[in-house]
N, C-alpha and C positions, 0 to 999 in steps of 0.2 A: 504494500500500500504506500503511495507517495507520502512523504513527510518532510517537514522543514528540519534541516540538520544544523543550521547556523545562520549567521549573517555576516556581511562583509566587515572587515577590520582594516583600518588605515594603519599599515605597518611602517610606512616611510612617507615623510613629507618634508623633503629637504633638498635645497639646491636646484629647485625646478623639477624635481622628480617626485611623483606621488604614486604609491603602490597600495592598492586595496586588495586584500586577499579574500576570496569568496569560499574557498575550501582548502583545508590543510591544517597544519598544526596550530596556527593562531586562530583561524576562523571557526573551524569545526572540531578541533582537537582530534583530528584523524590523520594518521601518518601515511595513508594509502597513496594519495596524490595531492597535489596542490594546484589551484587555479586562481589566477589573479589578473587584475588589469593594471597596466602601467601607463602613466601619462608623463611625457617629457616636454616641459613647456619652453625650454631653451636649449640651444646646442650644448652638448656635453658628451662625456664618455665615461664608461665604467673602467675600473682597473682591470688588469688581466685576471681571468677567472678560470678555475678548474673545478668541474662539477663531479660530485659523487652520486649523480642521478642522471637519467635521461631527461632532456628538456625539449619541448616543442614551443617555438616562438611564432605566434600568429599575429602578423602586423595588420592592424585595422585602420591605421591612418599614418601617412608619411612613409618613411623608410628607415631601415637600420643597416649599418655596415658591421659585419662580423669579421674581425681581423684574426688571423692565425699566423703561426710561424712554421717554417720548414724544420726538418730534423737537425739542420745546421744552425738553427737559431736566427734565420733570416726571415723577416716578415714577408709573407706572400701577398698575393692579390686579395683584397677584401671581397667577401661575398655580400652583395647588396640584396636585402630582403625588402621587397616593395609591398605597398598596400594590397591586401588580399592574398599575399603569399605566406606560406608557413615554412620555417626552417627547422631542422632537427639537429640537436647537439647531443652526441652520445656521451655517456658516462666516461670520465677520464680525459675528455678533451680540454685543451687549454685554448681560450679565445678571449677577445676583447670586444665588447659591444660599443659602437660609436654612433652617436645621434647627431648627424650634421646639421639638422634643422629642428627648430622648436615645433611643437604641435604634433609630435609623433606619439602614437598610441599602439600598444600591443598587448596580447594576452599570452603570458607564459604558463605552460602546463608542465609540471614536474612529476616524475614517477621514479622512486617514491617521492613523497612530499618534500618541499623545500625545508631545510633547517640550516642555520648558520654553519654548523659543523660539516655540512655536506657541500658547502660552496666556499672554496678557498679563494679569498680576495687578496690580491697582491697590492695592498695599500698600507699606509703607515698604521701602526698600532693605535687603536682608539678612533679610527675613522668614524665619522658621524653615521653613515649608513650602516656599517657593521654594528655599531653600538645600538642603534635603534632596532635592528633586526634581532639582536641578541636579547634585548629587553623584552620583546614580544614573544620570544621563544624560550625564555628563561625557566618557565615552569614545566617544560616538556622533559619527561624522563629520558635519560640517555639510553639509546637503543643501539643495536648493532647496525652500523652504517654499511653502505654498499661495498666499501673496500675491506670490510672485515674488522674494522676498529670497534672497540667497545667504549669509546670515549667521545664526549661531546666537544672535546678540544680539537680544532682542525689541525693543530700541530702535533697531535699525539702519534700519528702514524708517520714513520720515517722510512726512507728507502736508501739502500746503499748497494752499489754494483761492484762486483769483484771477479777476479779470475776463479773459475770453478775449482781448479786443481789446488790453489792455495787455500781456499776456504775448506775444502774437504780434508785436506791434510791436517788442518787445525782441529776440525770437528772429530776426526778419527781418534784423536788423543784426548779430546775433551778440553783442549786449551782454548783460550780466547784467540780470535782472529784479529790480526793487525795488518793493515794495508802496507805494501812495500815502502811507501813514502811517508809512513806515519811520523817518524822522528823528523825527517826533513821538512815536513809541512807544519810542524809546530806541536807535535804530540796530540794530534786529533785525527778523527776519521771523518771524511767528507760524507755528507748525506743530503737528502732533499725531502720536502713534503709534497713535491710536484713530480710524479714519476715520468711524465712526458719530457722533462728536462734531461733525464738520464741519457736519452738517445743523442741529444745535442752535445752533452758533456762527453759521452763516450767517443763520438766522432771527432771531437776536438782534441782529446788527450790520448786515446788508446787504440786507434786503428792499426798501429804498427805492432801491437801486442798480440801474439799468436794464441790460439786455443779458445776454449769455450769460456763464456762469461755467464754469470747469474746475477739476479737482483734479489736482495734480501729485504723483506718487509720487517720493520722493527717497531717495538713499543718504546716510546720515549719515557713513559712513566716506569716501565719495568727496568730500564737502564738506570733511572734515577734512584730506584729502590736499592740498587747495587752500588750506589755512590758514583755512578758515571753520569756526569752532567752534560747536557746538550745546550749549546749557546748559539743563538741566531745572529749571524754576522754577514758581512758582505762576502761575495764569492772570492775565494783565494786560490793561488796557484797550486798545481799538483806537481811536486818535484821541482824541476827547472822550467816547466811550461806555464806560461801566464794564462789567465782566464781570457775569454772572448771579449773583444772590445765593447760589445753592446750588452754585456751581462750586468745589468743593474739589479741582480737578484739578491734576496735575503736567503741565506743558506744555513741549515742546521749543521753545526760542527760538534761531533761527539768526542769529548775529551777522555778517551780511553779506547780500549779494544772492544770487540764484540764477543761477549760470552757465547760459546756454542753449546754448552751443556746445561744452561739454566732455562727451565721451561718459561715460556711467556715473553722472552726477549726477542728471539727471531720467530715470527709468527707464520711466515710463509716464504717459500723460495720459488722464484720464477726463472725460467730459461730465457736467455736473450738470443735473438736471431741475428746472424751475420751473413753478409754476402761473401762470395769466394775471395774477393779482394780485401776483406777485413772490415768493411763498413758495417756499422750497427744499424739494423733495420727496425726492430721492435722488441718488446718484452712480452712474451707469450702469456696471454690471459690478463695482461695489465694495460698495455698500450695498443695491442693489435685489434 
């Protein structure tokens, strides 16, 4: 029988952007999916976003440009979504919505429902939009998100890629794994909260390194319980190789090795695909 399950909630009204949620964790207290309307009254742009849900963007007025980057970190041609068109953004994709003109309106549909921890926003800590969204979702119980994390903190899940042979050698003896450049780099292990960056990073630093590579999914809180602190800093060199010229990223640096025998630290291991010439192509089950 039809029934009313809730009513719209204004979750953001800042900087010329107004978002009203009609279904989802704020409006209907249901995590199945979320439906909202977004009105952009002046030209603006979102920060780079990485989603832990599938999203459909249905443009009802004006147009939106969706910017992406290649695996080498070079920004490609933007996808223009015009009035009456629908774009699909798959879970795990990194993109940047740009609104070249005011008066743009669209309907975002997210599956599962939008939550702040499912949308990684590459903006300064304490950004107004992020703060507003977290306020409206602060009473939602933490649930397992799409990438397998059990935390509402978007920084909880970390990723580190390494040579499979070196990791398995450490794991076979139960010892901690340390990257070959651990001491040279400043006694820390490089990581990221955005897995799509690993391909760009791998092709910048490691194409000359032979053999199989894997990607480790890590728990920041589990590391901290062992006294291994993670610090978010600017991207830093690996060995003697400098970072990319356009890398204005914030990167998690793990000040310690990675325990291989402590349950809950390394929560999943992904294989990385490479071409015959050594180029990194994807992370199976994570970015492909």
